[in-house]
PDB file of N, CA, C, O and CB in Angstrom:
ATOM      1  N   ALA A   1      92.043 113.364 101.164  1.00  0.00           N
ATOM      2  CA  ALA A   1      90.778 112.913 100.619  1.00  0.00           C
ATOM      3  C   ALA A   1      90.290 111.674 101.384  1.00  0.00           C
ATOM      4  O   ALA A   1      89.093 111.534 101.638  1.00  0.00           O
ATOM      5  CB  ALA A   1      90.919 112.607  99.111  1.00  0.00           C
ATOM      6  N   LEU A   2      91.206 110.786 101.747  1.00  0.00           N
ATOM      7  CA  LEU A   2      90.806 109.595 102.492  1.00  0.00           C
ATOM      8  C   LEU A   2      90.293 109.962 103.878  1.00  0.00           C
ATOM      9  O   LEU A   2      89.257 109.463 104.317  1.00  0.00           O
ATOM     10  CB  LEU A   2      91.977 108.620 102.607  1.00  0.00           C
ATOM     11  N   SER A   3      91.013 110.822 104.555  1.00  0.00           N
ATOM     12  CA  SER A   3      90.590 111.258 105.886  1.00  0.00           C
ATOM     13  C   SER A   3      89.232 111.930 105.840  1.00  0.00           C
ATOM     14  O   SER A   3      88.405 111.728 106.730  1.00  0.00           O
ATOM     15  CB  SER A   3      91.617 112.206 106.487  1.00  0.00           C
ATOM     16  N   ALA A   4      88.998 112.725 104.813  1.00  0.00           N
ATOM     17  CA  ALA A   4      87.715 113.413 104.673  1.00  0.00           C
ATOM     18  C   ALA A   4      86.567 112.426 104.524  1.00  0.00           C
ATOM     19  O   ALA A   4      85.424 112.744 104.850  1.00  0.00           O
ATOM     20  CB  ALA A   4      87.747 114.357 103.475  1.00  0.00           C
ATOM     21  N   ARG A   5      86.865 111.241 104.037  1.00  0.00           N
ATOM     22  CA  ARG A   5      85.839 110.211 103.872  1.00  0.00           C
ATOM     23  C   ARG A   5      85.776 109.263 105.062  1.00  0.00           C
ATOM     24  O   ARG A   5      85.093 108.240 105.014  1.00  0.00           O
ATOM     25  CB  ARG A   5      86.096 109.421 102.605  1.00  0.00           C
ATOM     26  N   GLY A   6      86.494 109.607 106.133  1.00  0.00           N
ATOM     27  CA  GLY A   6      86.439 108.800 107.346  1.00  0.00           C
ATOM     28  C   GLY A   6      87.350 107.587 107.343  1.00  0.00           C
ATOM     29  O   GLY A   6      87.209 106.703 108.187  1.00  0.00           O
ATOM     30  N   ILE A   7      88.269 107.536 106.417  1.00  0.00           N
ATOM     31  CA  ILE A   7      89.211 106.424 106.342  1.00  0.00           C
ATOM     32  C   ILE A   7      90.474 106.802 107.113  1.00  0.00           C
ATOM     33  O   ILE A   7      91.070 107.853 106.875  1.00  0.00           O
ATOM     34  CB  ILE A   7      89.546 106.065 104.855  1.00  0.00           C
ATOM     35  N   GLY A   8      90.866 105.942 108.026  1.00  0.00           N
ATOM     36  CA  GLY A   8      92.062 106.209 108.818  1.00  0.00           C
ATOM     37  C   GLY A   8      93.312 106.242 107.951  1.00  0.00           C
ATOM     38  O   GLY A   8      93.488 105.407 107.064  1.00  0.00           O
ATOM     39  N   VAL A   9      94.161 107.198 108.213  1.00  0.00           N
ATOM     40  CA  VAL A   9      95.382 107.366 107.418  1.00  0.00           C
ATOM     41  C   VAL A   9      96.566 107.503 108.362  1.00  0.00           C
ATOM     42  O   VAL A   9      96.503 108.232 109.351  1.00  0.00           O
ATOM     43  CB  VAL A   9      95.279 108.607 106.476  1.00  0.00           C
ATOM     44  N   ARG A  10      97.635 106.804 108.053  1.00  0.00           N
ATOM     45  CA  ARG A  10      98.899 106.955 108.772  1.00  0.00           C
ATOM     46  C   ARG A  10      99.967 107.244 107.736  1.00  0.00           C
ATOM     47  O   ARG A  10      99.994 106.618 106.677  1.00  0.00           O
ATOM     48  CB  ARG A  10      99.252 105.674 109.623  1.00  0.00           C
ATOM     49  N   SER A  11     100.834 108.174 108.029  1.00  0.00           N
ATOM     50  CA  SER A  11     101.935 108.502 107.128  1.00  0.00           C
ATOM     51  C   SER A  11     103.225 108.467 107.935  1.00  0.00           C
ATOM     52  O   SER A  11     103.327 109.098 108.987  1.00  0.00           O
ATOM     53  CB  SER A  11     101.727 109.903 106.450  1.00  0.00           C
ATOM     54  N   HIS A  12     104.200 107.732 107.440  1.00  0.00           N
ATOM     55  CA  HIS A  12     105.481 107.617 108.131  1.00  0.00           C
ATOM     56  C   HIS A  12     106.599 107.905 107.141  1.00  0.00           C
ATOM     57  O   HIS A  12     106.534 107.517 105.974  1.00  0.00           O
ATOM     58  CB  HIS A  12     105.655 106.205 108.769  1.00  0.00           C
ATOM     59  N   PHE A  13     107.606 108.581 107.619  1.00  0.00           N
ATOM     60  CA  PHE A  13     108.803 108.830 106.831  1.00  0.00           C
ATOM     61  C   PHE A  13     109.997 108.813 107.786  1.00  0.00           C
ATOM     62  O   PHE A  13     110.584 109.854 108.080  1.00  0.00           O
ATOM     63  CB  PHE A  13     108.707 110.194 106.052  1.00  0.00           C
ATOM     64  N   PRO A  14     110.348 107.613 108.267  1.00  0.00           N
ATOM     65  CA  PRO A  14     111.450 107.555 109.229  1.00  0.00           C
ATOM     66  C   PRO A  14     112.769 107.960 108.589  1.00  0.00           C
ATOM     67  O   PRO A  14     113.094 107.550 107.474  1.00  0.00           O
ATOM     68  CB  PRO A  14     111.569 106.153 109.818  1.00  0.00           C
ATOM     69  N   ARG A  15     113.517 108.774 109.321  1.00  0.00           N
ATOM     70  CA  ARG A  15     114.805 109.254 108.821  1.00  0.00           C
ATOM     71  C   ARG A  15     115.981 108.651 109.575  1.00  0.00           C
ATOM     72  O   ARG A  15     117.138 108.865 109.213  1.00  0.00           O
ATOM     73  CB  ARG A  15     114.865 110.760 108.911  1.00  0.00           C
ATOM     74  N   ASP A  16     115.678 107.899 110.621  1.00  0.00           N
ATOM     75  CA  ASP A  16     116.737 107.274 111.403  1.00  0.00           C
ATOM     76  C   ASP A  16     116.168 106.055 112.114  1.00  0.00           C
ATOM     77  O   ASP A  16     114.987 105.737 111.972  1.00  0.00           O
ATOM     78  CB  ASP A  16     117.348 108.276 112.422  1.00  0.00           C
ATOM     79  N   VAL A  17     117.009 105.380 112.876  1.00  0.00           N
ATOM     80  CA  VAL A  17     116.579 104.164 113.563  1.00  0.00           C
ATOM     81  C   VAL A  17     115.467 104.466 114.559  1.00  0.00           C
ATOM     82  O   VAL A  17     114.509 103.702 114.670  1.00  0.00           O
ATOM     83  CB  VAL A  17     117.762 103.505 114.278  1.00  0.00           C
ATOM     84  N   ALA A  18     115.587 105.563 115.276  1.00  0.00           N
ATOM     85  CA  ALA A  18     114.551 105.919 116.247  1.00  0.00           C
ATOM     86  C   ALA A  18     113.208 106.146 115.551  1.00  0.00           C
ATOM     87  O   ALA A  18     112.161 105.757 116.069  1.00  0.00           O
ATOM     88  CB  ALA A  18     114.961 107.179 117.032  1.00  0.00           C
ATOM     89  N   GLY A  19     113.246 106.769 114.388  1.00  0.00           N
ATOM     90  CA  GLY A  19     112.014 106.987 113.634  1.00  0.00           C
ATOM     91  C   GLY A  19     111.405 105.691 113.129  1.00  0.00           C
ATOM     92  O   GLY A  19     110.184 105.533 113.128  1.00  0.00           O
ATOM     93  N   ALA A  20     112.255 104.759 112.696  1.00  0.00           N
ATOM     94  CA  ALA A  20     111.765 103.458 112.233  1.00  0.00           C
ATOM     95  C   ALA A  20     111.158 102.677 113.391  1.00  0.00           C
ATOM     96  O   ALA A  20     110.129 102.020 113.236  1.00  0.00           O
ATOM     97  CB  ALA A  20     112.903 102.646 111.580  1.00  0.00           C
ATOM     98  N   ARG A  21     111.800 102.753 114.547  1.00  0.00           N
ATOM     99  CA  ARG A  21     111.288 102.072 115.742  1.00  0.00           C
ATOM    100  C   ARG A  21     109.925 102.623 116.128  1.00  0.00           C
ATOM    101  O   ARG A  21     109.002 101.866 116.426  1.00  0.00           O
ATOM    102  CB  ARG A  21     112.271 102.219 116.917  1.00  0.00           C
ATOM    103  N   ALA A  22     109.803 103.939 116.121  1.00  0.00           N
ATOM    104  CA  ALA A  22     108.524 104.574 116.452  1.00  0.00           C
ATOM    105  C   ALA A  22     107.442 104.174 115.452  1.00  0.00           C
ATOM    106  O   ALA A  22     106.289 103.972 115.831  1.00  0.00           O
ATOM    107  CB  ALA A  22     108.677 106.104 116.482  1.00  0.00           C
ATOM    108  N   MET A  23     107.809 104.061 114.180  1.00  0.00           N
ATOM    109  CA  MET A  23     106.859 103.648 113.157  1.00  0.00           C
ATOM    110  C   MET A  23     106.366 102.226 113.420  1.00  0.00           C
ATOM    111  O   MET A  23     105.173 101.947 113.299  1.00  0.00           O
ATOM    112  CB  MET A  23     107.499 103.742 111.764  1.00  0.00           C
ATOM    113  N   VAL A  24     107.278 101.337 113.779  1.00  0.00           N
ATOM    114  CA  VAL A  24     106.908  99.950 114.083  1.00  0.00           C
ATOM    115  C   VAL A  24     105.902  99.916 115.226  1.00  0.00           C
ATOM    116  O   VAL A  24     104.890  99.219 115.148  1.00  0.00           O
ATOM    117  CB  VAL A  24     108.162  99.113 114.443  1.00  0.00           C
ATOM    118  N   GLU A  25     106.175 100.659 116.273  1.00  0.00           N
ATOM    119  CA  GLU A  25     105.255 100.680 117.419  1.00  0.00           C
ATOM    120  C   GLU A  25     103.906 101.279 117.044  1.00  0.00           C
ATOM    121  O   GLU A  25     102.866 100.763 117.453  1.00  0.00           O
ATOM    122  CB  GLU A  25     105.867 101.470 118.576  1.00  0.00           C
ATOM    123  N   ASP A  26     103.912 102.354 116.278  1.00  0.00           N
ATOM    124  CA  ASP A  26     102.660 102.989 115.874  1.00  0.00           C
ATOM    125  C   ASP A  26     101.821 102.044 115.017  1.00  0.00           C
ATOM    126  O   ASP A  26     100.620 101.892 115.243  1.00  0.00           O
ATOM    127  CB  ASP A  26     102.943 104.288 115.106  1.00  0.00           C
ATOM    128  N   LEU A  27     102.452 101.418 114.046  1.00  0.00           N
ATOM    129  CA  LEU A  27     101.715 100.491 113.181  1.00  0.00           C
ATOM    130  C   LEU A  27     101.186  99.298 113.966  1.00  0.00           C
ATOM    131  O   LEU A  27     100.083  98.821 113.700  1.00  0.00           O
ATOM    132  CB  LEU A  27     102.607 100.006 112.037  1.00  0.00           C
ATOM    133  N   GLY A  28     101.952  98.820 114.919  1.00  0.00           N
ATOM    134  CA  GLY A  28     101.481  97.724 115.763  1.00  0.00           C
ATOM    135  C   GLY A  28     100.241  98.102 116.544  1.00  0.00           C
ATOM    136  O   GLY A  28      99.306  97.311 116.668  1.00  0.00           O
ATOM    137  N   ALA A  29     100.240  99.320 117.072  1.00  0.00           N
ATOM    138  CA  ALA A  29      99.073  99.792 117.817  1.00  0.00           C
ATOM    139  C   ALA A  29      97.855  99.927 116.902  1.00  0.00           C
ATOM    140  O   ALA A  29      96.752  99.520 117.266  1.00  0.00           O
ATOM    141  CB  ALA A  29      99.378 101.138 118.492  1.00  0.00           C
ATOM    142  N   VAL A  30      98.059 100.494 115.721  1.00  0.00           N
ATOM    143  CA  VAL A  30      96.954 100.708 114.780  1.00  0.00           C
ATOM    144  C   VAL A  30      96.394  99.386 114.270  1.00  0.00           C
ATOM    145  O   VAL A  30      95.184  99.249 114.095  1.00  0.00           O
ATOM    146  CB  VAL A  30      97.418 101.565 113.600  1.00  0.00           C
ATOM    147  N   LEU A  31      97.269  98.415 114.032  1.00  0.00           N
ATOM    148  CA  LEU A  31      96.844  97.148 113.448  1.00  0.00           C
ATOM    149  C   LEU A  31      96.415  96.113 114.489  1.00  0.00           C
ATOM    150  O   LEU A  31      96.023  94.999 114.142  1.00  0.00           O
ATOM    151  CB  LEU A  31      97.955  96.584 112.615  1.00  0.00           C
ATOM    152  N   GLY A  32      96.494  96.487 115.753  1.00  0.00           N
ATOM    153  CA  GLY A  32      96.053  95.590 116.807  1.00  0.00           C
ATOM    154  C   GLY A  32      97.038  94.470 117.119  1.00  0.00           C
ATOM    155  O   GLY A  32      96.641  93.407 117.597  1.00  0.00           O
ATOM    156  N   CYS A  33      98.288  94.698 116.858  1.00  0.00           N
ATOM    157  CA  CYS A  33      99.308  93.686 117.180  1.00  0.00           C
ATOM    158  C   CYS A  33     100.463  94.355 117.926  1.00  0.00           C
ATOM    159  O   CYS A  33     101.629  94.245 117.546  1.00  0.00           O
ATOM    160  CB  CYS A  33      99.828  92.976 115.883  1.00  0.00           C
ATOM    161  N   ALA A  34     100.089  95.055 119.008  1.00  0.00           N
ATOM    162  CA  ALA A  34     101.075  95.803 119.783  1.00  0.00           C
ATOM    163  C   ALA A  34     102.151  94.905 120.367  1.00  0.00           C
ATOM    164  O   ALA A  34     103.316  95.298 120.424  1.00  0.00           O
ATOM    165  CB  ALA A  34     100.393  96.564 120.892  1.00  0.00           C
ATOM    166  N   ALA A  35     101.783  93.705 120.804  1.00  0.00           N
ATOM    167  CA  ALA A  35     102.777  92.809 121.404  1.00  0.00           C
ATOM    168  C   ALA A  35     103.853  92.442 120.383  1.00  0.00           C
ATOM    169  O   ALA A  35     105.039  92.427 120.710  1.00  0.00           O
ATOM    170  CB  ALA A  35     102.099  91.531 121.948  1.00  0.00           C
ATOM    171  N   ALA A  36     103.449  92.149 119.164  1.00  0.00           N
ATOM    172  CA  ALA A  36     104.415  91.800 118.118  1.00  0.00           C
ATOM    173  C   ALA A  36     105.283  92.996 117.760  1.00  0.00           C
ATOM    174  O   ALA A  36     106.486  92.848 117.549  1.00  0.00           O
ATOM    175  CB  ALA A  36     103.692  91.284 116.868  1.00  0.00           C
ATOM    176  N   SER A  37     104.678  94.187 117.690  1.00  0.00           N
ATOM    177  CA  SER A  37     105.469  95.366 117.329  1.00  0.00           C
ATOM    178  C   SER A  37     106.418  95.744 118.463  1.00  0.00           C
ATOM    179  O   SER A  37     107.516  96.238 118.209  1.00  0.00           O
ATOM    180  CB  SER A  37     104.546  96.553 116.989  1.00  0.00           C
ATOM    181  N   GLU A  38     106.010  95.520 119.704  1.00  0.00           N
ATOM    182  CA  GLU A  38     106.913  95.790 120.823  1.00  0.00           C
ATOM    183  C   GLU A  38     108.089  94.818 120.812  1.00  0.00           C
ATOM    184  O   GLU A  38     109.214  95.202 121.133  1.00  0.00           O
ATOM    185  CB  GLU A  38     106.158  95.697 122.161  1.00  0.00           C
ATOM    186  N   ALA A  39     107.837  93.561 120.443  1.00  0.00           N
ATOM    187  CA  ALA A  39     108.925  92.584 120.340  1.00  0.00           C
ATOM    188  C   ALA A  39     109.894  92.988 119.238  1.00  0.00           C
ATOM    189  O   ALA A  39     111.109  92.888 119.410  1.00  0.00           O
ATOM    190  CB  ALA A  39     108.368  91.171 120.070  1.00  0.00           C
ATOM    191  N   LEU A  40     109.365  93.442 118.114  1.00  0.00           N
ATOM    192  CA  LEU A  40     110.219  93.894 117.017  1.00  0.00           C
ATOM    193  C   LEU A  40     111.011  95.130 117.437  1.00  0.00           C
ATOM    194  O   LEU A  40     112.196  95.243 117.124  1.00  0.00           O
ATOM    195  CB  LEU A  40     109.376  94.198 115.759  1.00  0.00           C
ATOM    196  N   ALA A  41     110.366  96.051 118.142  1.00  0.00           N
ATOM    197  CA  ALA A  41     111.064  97.247 118.626  1.00  0.00           C
ATOM    198  C   ALA A  41     112.190  96.865 119.580  1.00  0.00           C
ATOM    199  O   ALA A  41     113.251  97.488 119.570  1.00  0.00           O
ATOM    200  CB  ALA A  41     110.078  98.202 119.324  1.00  0.00           C
ATOM    201  N   ALA A  42     111.962  95.842 120.405  1.00  0.00           N
ATOM    202  CA  ALA A  42     113.009  95.369 121.320  1.00  0.00           C
ATOM    203  C   ALA A  42     114.175  94.777 120.537  1.00  0.00           C
ATOM    204  O   ALA A  42     115.332  94.961 120.916  1.00  0.00           O
ATOM    205  CB  ALA A  42     112.441  94.321 122.302  1.00  0.00           C
ATOM    206  N   GLU A  43     113.883  94.067 119.449  1.00  0.00           N
ATOM    207  CA  GLU A  43     114.948  93.543 118.584  1.00  0.00           C
ATOM    208  C   GLU A  43     115.752  94.685 117.968  1.00  0.00           C
ATOM    209  O   GLU A  43     116.979  94.621 117.886  1.00  0.00           O
ATOM    210  CB  GLU A  43     114.354  92.651 117.471  1.00  0.00           C
ATOM    211  N   ILE A  44     115.050  95.722 117.538  1.00  0.00           N
ATOM    212  CA  ILE A  44     115.727  96.897 116.970  1.00  0.00           C
ATOM    213  C   ILE A  44     116.658  97.513 118.009  1.00  0.00           C
ATOM    214  O   ILE A  44     117.800  97.855 117.705  1.00  0.00           O
ATOM    215  CB  ILE A  44     114.692  97.949 116.478  1.00  0.00           C
ATOM    216  N   ASP A  45     116.160  97.653 119.245  1.00  0.00           N
ATOM    217  CA  ASP A  45     116.979  98.207 120.326  1.00  0.00           C
ATOM    218  C   ASP A  45     118.224  97.359 120.566  1.00  0.00           C
ATOM    219  O   ASP A  45     119.324  97.889 120.719  1.00  0.00           O
ATOM    220  CB  ASP A  45     116.160  98.310 121.618  1.00  0.00           C
ATOM    221  N   ALA A  46     118.042  96.032 120.597  1.00  0.00           N
ATOM    222  CA  ALA A  46     119.161  95.128 120.863  1.00  0.00           C
ATOM    223  C   ALA A  46     120.197  95.204 119.743  1.00  0.00           C
ATOM    224  O   ALA A  46     121.397  95.260 120.011  1.00  0.00           O
ATOM    225  CB  ALA A  46     118.658  93.683 121.025  1.00  0.00           C
ATOM    226  N   GLU A  47     119.745  95.206 118.506  1.00  0.00           N
ATOM    227  CA  GLU A  47     120.676  95.287 117.382  1.00  0.00           C
ATOM    228  C   GLU A  47     121.414  96.629 117.360  1.00  0.00           C
ATOM    229  O   GLU A  47     122.607  96.686 117.063  1.00  0.00           O
ATOM    230  CB  GLU A  47     119.927  95.080 116.061  1.00  0.00           C
ATOM    231  N   LEU A  48     120.696  97.698 117.676  1.00  0.00           N
ATOM    232  CA  LEU A  48     121.331  99.011 117.716  1.00  0.00           C
ATOM    233  C   LEU A  48     122.397  99.057 118.807  1.00  0.00           C
ATOM    234  O   LEU A  48     123.489  99.579 118.588  1.00  0.00           O
ATOM    235  CB  LEU A  48     120.281 100.111 117.947  1.00  0.00           C
ATOM    236  N   ALA A  49     122.082  98.511 119.984  1.00  0.00           N
ATOM    237  CA  ALA A  49     123.061  98.486 121.071  1.00  0.00           C
ATOM    238  C   ALA A  49     124.276  97.648 120.690  1.00  0.00           C
ATOM    239  O   ALA A  49     125.408  98.038 120.974  1.00  0.00           O
ATOM    240  CB  ALA A  49     122.425  97.938 122.354  1.00  0.00           C
ATOM    241  N   ALA A  50     124.052  96.498 120.051  1.00  0.00           N
ATOM    242  CA  ALA A  50     125.164  95.636 119.626  1.00  0.00           C
ATOM    243  C   ALA A  50     126.025  96.334 118.578  1.00  0.00           C
ATOM    244  O   ALA A  50     127.252  96.252 118.620  1.00  0.00           O
ATOM    245  CB  ALA A  50     124.631  94.303 119.068  1.00  0.00           C
ATOM    246  N   THR A  51     125.388  97.009 117.655  1.00  0.00           N
ATOM    247  CA  THR A  51     126.117  97.728 116.610  1.00  0.00           C
ATOM    248  C   THR A  51     126.948  98.852 117.209  1.00  0.00           C
ATOM    249  O   THR A  51     128.105  99.045 116.835  1.00  0.00           O
ATOM    250  CB  THR A  51     125.147  98.288 115.562  1.00  0.00           C
ATOM    251  N   ARG A  52     126.359  99.592 118.136  1.00  0.00           N
ATOM    252  CA  ARG A  52     127.107 100.673 118.793  1.00  0.00           C
ATOM    253  C   ARG A  52     128.291 100.119 119.582  1.00  0.00           C
ATOM    254  O   ARG A  52     129.362 100.726 119.596  1.00  0.00           O
ATOM    255  CB  ARG A  52     126.184 101.476 119.727  1.00  0.00           C
ATOM    256  N   ALA A  53     128.107  98.973 120.237  1.00  0.00           N
ATOM    257  CA  ALA A  53     129.203  98.361 121.002  1.00  0.00           C
ATOM    258  C   ALA A  53     130.334  97.938 120.069  1.00  0.00           C
ATOM    259  O   ALA A  53     131.507  98.152 120.375  1.00  0.00           O
ATOM    260  CB  ALA A  53     128.694  97.141 121.808  1.00  0.00           C
ATOM    261  N   ARG A  54     129.980  97.338 118.929  1.00  0.00           N
ATOM    262  CA  ARG A  54     131.018  96.947 117.960  1.00  0.00           C
ATOM    263  C   ARG A  54     131.719  98.176 117.395  1.00  0.00           C
ATOM    264  O   ARG A  54     132.940  98.184 117.241  1.00  0.00           O
ATOM    265  CB  ARG A  54     130.406  96.113 116.811  1.00  0.00           C
ATOM    266  N   ALA A  55     130.956  99.202 117.090  1.00  0.00           N
ATOM    267  CA  ALA A  55     131.531 100.416 116.500  1.00  0.00           C
ATOM    268  C   ALA A  55     132.454 101.137 117.481  1.00  0.00           C
ATOM    269  O   ALA A  55     133.409 101.796 117.068  1.00  0.00           O
ATOM    270  CB  ALA A  55     130.418 101.360 116.046  1.00  0.00           C
ATOM    271  N   ALA A  56     132.171 101.014 118.767  1.00  0.00           N
ATOM    272  CA  ALA A  56     132.989 101.705 119.772  1.00  0.00           C
ATOM    273  C   ALA A  56     134.423 101.198 119.776  1.00  0.00           C
ATOM    274  O   ALA A  56     135.334 101.929 120.162  1.00  0.00           O
ATOM    275  CB  ALA A  56     132.379 101.534 121.159  1.00  0.00           C
ATOM    276  N   SER A  57     134.635  99.959 119.353  1.00  0.00           N
ATOM    277  CA  SER A  57     135.987  99.404 119.368  1.00  0.00           C
ATOM    278  C   SER A  57     136.759  99.692 118.077  1.00  0.00           C
ATOM    279  O   SER A  57     137.949  99.391 117.993  1.00  0.00           O
ATOM    280  CB  SER A  57     135.922  97.909 119.598  1.00  0.00           C
ATOM    281  N   LEU A  58     136.111 100.255 117.099  1.00  0.00           N
ATOM    282  CA  LEU A  58     136.764 100.557 115.828  1.00  0.00           C
ATOM    283  C   LEU A  58     137.467 101.911 115.890  1.00  0.00           C
ATOM    284  O   LEU A  58     137.039 102.803 116.623  1.00  0.00           O
ATOM    285  CB  LEU A  58     135.743 100.540 114.681  1.00  0.00           C
ATOM    286  N   PRO A  59     138.543 102.064 115.121  1.00  0.00           N
ATOM    287  CA  PRO A  59     139.215 103.371 115.105  1.00  0.00           C
ATOM    288  C   PRO A  59     138.325 104.423 114.434  1.00  0.00           C
ATOM    289  O   PRO A  59     137.606 104.126 113.480  1.00  0.00           O
ATOM    290  CB  PRO A  59     140.578 103.274 114.369  1.00  0.00           C
ATOM    291  N   ARG A  60     138.385 105.626 114.937  1.00  0.00           N
ATOM    292  CA  ARG A  60     137.606 106.726 114.361  1.00  0.00           C
ATOM    293  C   ARG A  60     138.313 107.206 113.105  1.00  0.00           C
ATOM    294  O   ARG A  60     139.541 107.292 113.068  1.00  0.00           O
ATOM    295  CB  ARG A  60     137.424 107.900 115.383  1.00  0.00           C
ATOM    296  N   ARG A  61     137.541 107.514 112.085  1.00  0.00           N
ATOM    297  CA  ARG A  61     138.099 108.015 110.836  1.00  0.00           C
ATOM    298  C   ARG A  61     137.377 109.290 110.447  1.00  0.00           C
ATOM    299  O   ARG A  61     136.195 109.468 110.739  1.00  0.00           O
ATOM    300  CB  ARG A  61     137.991 106.958 109.713  1.00  0.00           C
ATOM    301  N   LYS A  62     138.102 110.169 109.788  1.00  0.00           N
ATOM    302  CA  LYS A  62     137.499 111.383 109.253  1.00  0.00           C
ATOM    303  C   LYS A  62     137.255 111.169 107.772  1.00  0.00           C
ATOM    304  O   LYS A  62     138.101 110.619 107.067  1.00  0.00           O
ATOM    305  CB  LYS A  62     138.403 112.632 109.501  1.00  0.00           C
ATOM    306  N   ILE A  63     136.097 111.606 107.306  1.00  0.00           N
ATOM    307  CA  ILE A  63     135.777 111.497 105.886  1.00  0.00           C
ATOM    308  C   ILE A  63     135.149 112.795 105.412  1.00  0.00           C
ATOM    309  O   ILE A  63     134.685 113.610 106.210  1.00  0.00           O
ATOM    310  CB  ILE A  63     134.831 110.301 105.618  1.00  0.00           C
ATOM    311  N   ALA A  64     135.144 112.967 104.122  1.00  0.00           N
ATOM    312  CA  ALA A  64     134.430 114.088 103.500  1.00  0.00           C
ATOM    313  C   ALA A  64     133.488 113.493 102.464  1.00  0.00           C
ATOM    314  O   ALA A  64     133.901 112.683 101.635  1.00  0.00           O
ATOM    315  CB  ALA A  64     135.426 115.135 102.844  1.00  0.00           C
ATOM    316  N   TYR A  65     132.255 113.884 102.511  1.00  0.00           N
ATOM    317  CA  TYR A  65     131.245 113.393 101.575  1.00  0.00           C
ATOM    318  C   TYR A  65     130.621 114.613 100.934  1.00  0.00           C
ATOM    319  O   TYR A  65     129.884 115.353 101.586  1.00  0.00           O
ATOM    320  CB  TYR A  65     130.161 112.491 102.286  1.00  0.00           C
ATOM    321  N   LEU A  66     130.908 114.826  99.666  1.00  0.00           N
ATOM    322  CA  LEU A  66     130.492 116.040  98.984  1.00  0.00           C
ATOM    323  C   LEU A  66     129.248 115.782  98.139  1.00  0.00           C
ATOM    324  O   LEU A  66     129.180 114.797  97.404  1.00  0.00           O
ATOM    325  CB  LEU A  66     131.628 116.580  98.110  1.00  0.00           C
ATOM    326  N   ILE A  67     128.284 116.658  98.249  1.00  0.00           N
ATOM    327  CA  ILE A  67     127.045 116.564  97.466  1.00  0.00           C
ATOM    328  C   ILE A  67     126.807 117.926  96.823  1.00  0.00           C
ATOM    329  O   ILE A  67     127.016 118.962  97.454  1.00  0.00           O
ATOM    330  CB  ILE A  67     125.813 116.130  98.364  1.00  0.00           C
ATOM    331  N   TRP A  68     126.381 117.920  95.596  1.00  0.00           N
ATOM    332  CA  TRP A  68     126.100 119.167  94.919  1.00  0.00           C
ATOM    333  C   TRP A  68     124.904 119.020  93.988  1.00  0.00           C
ATOM    334  O   TRP A  68     124.464 117.906  93.703  1.00  0.00           O
ATOM    335  CB  TRP A  68     127.322 119.636  94.145  1.00  0.00           C
ATOM    336  N   ARG A  69     124.390 120.126  93.524  1.00  0.00           N
ATOM    337  CA  ARG A  69     123.271 120.135  92.576  1.00  0.00           C
ATOM    338  C   ARG A  69     123.806 120.277  91.160  1.00  0.00           C
ATOM    339  O   ARG A  69     124.947 120.682  90.936  1.00  0.00           O
ATOM    340  CB  ARG A  69     122.274 121.282  92.899  1.00  0.00           C
ATOM    341  N   ARG A  70     122.961 119.938  90.234  1.00  0.00           N
ATOM    342  CA  ARG A  70     123.252 120.074  88.807  1.00  0.00           C
ATOM    343  C   ARG A  70     124.435 119.261  88.364  1.00  0.00           C
ATOM    344  O   ARG A  70     125.458 119.838  87.993  1.00  0.00           O
ATOM    345  CB  ARG A  70     123.489 121.500  88.468  1.00  0.00           C
ATOM    346  N   PRO A  71     124.351 117.986  88.382  1.00  0.00           N
ATOM    347  CA  PRO A  71     123.241 117.151  88.825  1.00  0.00           C
ATOM    348  C   PRO A  71     123.356 116.816  90.310  1.00  0.00           C
ATOM    349  O   PRO A  71     124.433 116.910  90.900  1.00  0.00           O
ATOM    350  CB  PRO A  71     123.184 115.868  88.001  1.00  0.00           C
ATOM    351  N   TRP A  72     122.217 116.419  90.909  1.00  0.00           N
ATOM    352  CA  TRP A  72     122.262 115.960  92.290  1.00  0.00           C
ATOM    353  C   TRP A  72     123.102 114.701  92.350  1.00  0.00           C
ATOM    354  O   TRP A  72     122.907 113.791  91.544  1.00  0.00           O
ATOM    355  CB  TRP A  72     120.837 115.705  92.851  1.00  0.00           C
ATOM    356  N   MET A  73     124.008 114.632  93.265  1.00  0.00           N
ATOM    357  CA  MET A  73     124.855 113.451  93.434  1.00  0.00           C
ATOM    358  C   MET A  73     125.050 113.176  94.886  1.00  0.00           C
ATOM    359  O   MET A  73     125.736 112.219  95.247  1.00  0.00           O
ATOM    360  CB  MET A  73     126.204 113.625  92.747  1.00  0.00           C
TER     361      MET A  73
END
């Protein structure tokens, strides 16, 4: 309904870090603050790289995570 009235609409539903990063960049472009959103995206990249580096030194573990309906858990 908003689009039909000429109002710009953006919808985001990031499911992972890459999706959140893309959302930050898109919103920065739309809001006219691309430089700030690019800086934030660079921070996201740096934190992700640091997290992956820390995780690489940890022992790998196997887990089981069970989900079922009735009720959703």
